N, C-alpha and C positions, 0 to 999 in steps of 0.2 A: 343298388347296394354299394357298388364301387363309388358312385357319386356321393352318397352320404358319408362314406368312409373318408373320401378325399376332402369334403367340406369340414368334417370333424378334425382331421389332421391339420388342415389349413387354419381353422379357428384356434386350435391348441397352439400352433406355431406363433400366430399373431399375439396371443395372450402371453406366451413365454417371452417373446421379443419385447413386448411392452413392459413386462415385469423386469426384464434384464436392463432395460434402458431407464425406466422411471424410478426404480428403487434406489440405485446409486445416486441419481440426481437429487432425489428427495433427501437422501442421507447427507449429501454435501450441503444442500441448502439449510437443513436443520443444524448442521455443524457450524456453518458460517454465522447463522443468526443466534446461536445459543449463548454467545459470550461477547464480552468486549475484548478485542484482540490487541496485544501490545507487541512492539518490536523495538529493537535498538540497533543502530548502525553507526559506525565510525568511518569517516571519509577523510583521507589525507590529500591535500591539494599540493601540486607542484606550483612553483611561481609562474610557470608558463601557461597553466590552464585555468586561471581565474583572473578576472579584472582586478586591477589595483585599486580602483576607487579614487577618492580624493587624496591629495598629497599629504594631508595631515592624518590620514587613516592608514595604518599598516595593512599590508595584504594578508589574506586569510591563509592559515596553514593547515587547519584541521577543523572538522565539525563533528559533533556527536548529535545524532538524530534519535529522538525518542518519540514514538507514535502510539496513540490510542485510537483504535478504529472500531466503530460499531456498525454492523450491517443490519438494517431493520427489515422486517418481513414484508413491508410494502415496497421494497426495491430501492430504498434510499440508504446511502451510507454517509456517515459523519466521521471525519478524521481530524484529530488535533495533533499537530506536530510541534514538538518543542525542540529547538535547535540551540545547542551551546556552541558558540563560535570562538575558536582560538585564533588569535592573530599572530603573525610572525613576530618573534621577539617576546611573546607572552611567557612570562614565568609563572607557572601554575601556582607556586607558593606565594607570590606577591600580588597577583592580579587575577580575579576570578574571570571565567569566560563571559562573553557577552551573550545574553539570551534573547532569542527571537521566537515568536510563536506564530503559526499559521493554522487556520481552520479551513478544511476542505469539506465540501458536501456535493453530492451528485447522485446519479442513478447507478445501480448495479444489477446485473443479470447473470444467470448461469446458463451456459449452453454446453452440454456434454460435461467434461471435466474442466471447463474454462470459465473463469470469472471475468466479466467485462465491466469496466468502470467508464461512465460517460457523463457528459453535461456537468463537468466539475466547475464549481464556483470556489475561488480561493479568497480568503480574507486574511489580511495581515493584522494580527492582534499585537499592538505595541506593548512592550514590557518596560518596566522601570529601567532595566539595564540594557536597553537596545541602543543606547548612545555609543558611539565609537565604531559603528558599522555604517558605511555609506549606503545611500539609497540604491546605488548601482549594485553593490554587493548583496543587499537584501533581494533585489530583483533577480540577480543571477542565482542565488540560493533557491529562490522560489522556482525558477525555470529548471534547475538541475534536479531538485529533490522532490518536487510535488507533481501530481498528475495534472498536466495542462491540457491533454487531449485524451482521446480514447486509449485506455490501457487494457491489455488482456494478459491473463496469467493462468497457467495450468495449476489446478488445486489438487493437492494430495494431503489426505488426512494421515498424520503421523500417529496420533492418539487423540483422545477426546479433548485434550488441552493444548495440542500443537497442530498447526497446519503449515504446510510448505507451499509457497507461491513461487512458481518459476515462470518468468516472462519469456517472450519469444526471442529476446536477445541473450538468453541464458542467465540473466540476473536472478538470484534467488533471495527470498525473504522468508524467514521463519517467524510465524506469528504464534504467540503463546497467550494463554488465558490463566488468570489466577484461580 
């Protein structure tokens, strides 16, 4: 009698633990794959922390980063990043920013509340207005702003249209869907 009771309690505990672990993970995976996620960031560079590039190309002062990311159910992600580059001395009224686009693709996985991105392939999509930015500056932007190695972020669902990603170095990124 005690043995059957013990086995019943053990089975109920295992089922409850599985439900407690699996349901939130399933909810996170459904939230991630439900929409195309958008984000916007503005980064200001000091003259000391970015390469100057060619002599005839002014140093970068600021970049605006717009990203569209889609996480597919088969574990693949695709991210298109559009970067508006402002150079030192750029007068926004007289000269538009230089535009550069990158496309990233790779694998994603969920473990607990963490999203892992791996096997990233980065492609530079040249734009009509990418002239005026040196190859060294484009490479540095790619290295600083894009996923070049494995990346992990804690995922928190704010609501059904907003997700907060917090990386291990405490950087946060708010993703929103239309």
